[in-house]
N, C-alpha and C positions, 0 to 999 in steps of 0.2 A: 443353536445357540451359541450366542458368544461368550468368551471367556474374560475372566476381570481377576487381577491379580491388586491388592490393594495394601499397603505400609504406611507407618505413622513414622515422624521422625521429629519429636519435640512439638511443635505447632503446625507442623507441614504434614499434608495427605495427601500419599502420591499413589497413582492408579495406573495400571497399563491394562489394555483391552485387545483381546484380536478378534476381529468379527471377519465377515467372509471375505471383504475386499483388501481389511488394512491392518495395520496394526495403532494403537492408538497410547500414547504417555501423557500424561498429566500429573501436574504437583502444584498446590494451593493452600493458601493459611487461610481463608475464608473472606479475605481482603482481597484476591485476584488470583487467576489462574494462568500459567503458563501451560501450555499442550504443544504437542507436535503429533505429526500422525505421519504413517508412509505406506506402499504397498507392502503385501509380503514379501516379493522379489529383494524388495529394498531394504526390507529386515534382514533378509537372510544374506543379504552380501554388506551388512554392517552397520546400516542407520539405525539410530535409535537403542542399540545394543549397550552403549558404553551408557547412557542413562540408567536403562533398566537395570546393569550391573550394580550401578552406583547407588541406587534407589531399594534395591531388592536383594540383592546379592547374586553368587552364581549359580546356586540351586533354582530359584526361580526364573532367572535368564535360560536355564535349560529347560524347564517346563515351557516357556513362552514359545522358543524355539522349537520344540518338539509338536506344539501345537500348530504352527503354523507350518511346519513340514507337511504334518499331516493334513492339512487344511483339505487337500483334494479328495481324501478319502472318507472323512468325516460328513456324513449323510445330511446334519442339521446346517452345516458351511454349504454344503453343496446346493442343496435346496436354496438357501439365503443368495447363493453366486446366479443361481438359475432367475432367481426375481429380479435380481438386479440387471442380470443380461436382458431380461425382458424390456425393465425400463430403457435402457439403453436402445435398443431395438426399437421402441416405442420414439424415440424420440429421432432416430436416425431415419426412420420411414416418413417423419416430414420432410416435407421438398425445401432445400433451402433459399430463402429469399431475399438477396442482397437489398433490397430497395426497403426491408427492417433497419438497418445497420443506422443506431442510434437516433431511430424514430422517436425514442421516448424523450431525447433531449430537444426534438424539435420544438420552437416557438408556438406552434399551433397546434401541438399535443396537449391534451387534458389529462392529467393525473387523478388516478380517484381518490374521492374525498372520503376520509375515517368516518365520518359521523352521519352520511347521506349525501344525497344527492335528487333530483328533482328532474322531470322533462317538463312539457308543457303545461301538462296537466293533472300529472301523479307527483308526488313525493315519496321516497323512500327514506326511511328513518331507521339507522343502527343502533344496536343497544346491547352490546355483548355479545352473547352467541345466537344471538336474531336480531328482531325486530317489526317494524310493520310498514306495510305501504300503504298509503292516504289518498286516493282520488280526490280532486277537486270538486269533483259532484258528489261526494259523498260525504260531506264533512262531519259527519256522525260515526263513520263506520271507517276502522281499521282492519287491515287486512294482516296478520301476523304470518313471519317465517323463520324458521330455525336453521343455524347455519352449522358446520361440522368444527368451527374454531372461531376464533377472533377473525373479526374481519380488518383487512389493512387498507381497504378503500374500494369503491365503487364507483361506475360510471354508468352511463343512461343511452342508451338508442332504441328510437321507434317506441319509446312505453315500455322498455325492458330494461335490465339493472344487472350490468355484470359485476361481480364482486370478486375479489381475491379474498380467500379467508382459510384458515386454518391449514395453509400451506398447500392448499387447491384452489377453486375456483367454484363459483355456483352463477347459475342465472335465475332471476327472480322475476316472475311475470307480473304484469296488472292488477292482478289481483290476489298476490302472494303466494302464486303457486310457482315451485321450483321448475323450469323449464330444462334446466343441465345442470350437471354438476359433477366434478372430477371422480375419475376412478381412485377408491383408497388403494388398490393395489399398486398403482404407478404412481399417486402423489400424494405426499404428506409427509415421507420419512427420507430420504434420499433427495429427490426429485419436488422440490418447492417450488410454489408461485408465491411471489416477494411482492408484485404489483400488478393495479390494471391501467390501462391507460385507454383514451379513446382519440384516434388521429382521424380527423373528419367523420368518416363513414367505418373505418375500421378499427377493430378493437383487438389490444394488446395485452400480453401478460408478460410480465418479467419473471423468466423461472433461472433455477441454479440447479446443478447436481452436484451435490456432496460427496463425489468419489475420486478418488488421488487416480495419476497424480497431477493432473491438471484442474478440476474442481470448474468443470465449463458453465458458462451462464450466457445468457442472449434473452431474446423475443420470440414469442410463439404470435402468428397472426390467430383468430378466430371466429369464426361465423357460428350462430345460432343454426343448427340442423344440419351443419357441414362441419362440425369440430375443427382441427385445427389444419390451416390450410399452407401455412409456412412457418419458417425457423429460421431465426437468425443466431450465432453462436458468435458470443464478443470475441476479438483479436486478444491474443496473448501481448502483453506489453514487449516490446523487442529487447 
């Protein structure tokens, strides 16, 4: 379980949180928020400590430091850290594929549409947390489906529909059936799917991992029935 402290200064609300992997400090007035984060190791060497001292005082700073120092011995944080490591291992097990580099920016790449998409004979319409599939040869019949969250786009291949939704993904068949979906133990929190693309016959998902210190992101190549076949991680700016 994460630990969090809050403090109010006039119209400013300040928070500091200790998660399994990082310390997060934020302050805001409701019209905008300033936030910063660092790893446990960085916090113990001094990063963000001045902000915590300024906003919370020496006693709370001491509590935060104790929480961070004891994190490896706390069962709930250890379990959370193990979950995050499984997520990192999942990504690392997908083979690197340099051909994916910047493929989402290629002029021939199709970006997933938020409202829906169609094949030669079937339409998929997205409406909030779901939608329906409408075959052209069944004008009076709609096949509904549900999603795990708001959709960020959909592309089509061979009458199947690939969606980025709820920070994960889903594949909807021509009868509205769910053919595949992301594992909620892996996707949806720190590891997120943000966009879906089609490059010729390849389905691509843009991913991001909200873990310090590098916050990696990139592209994943996906094939129905096979899963993720390739991974690219964007290069950090020099």
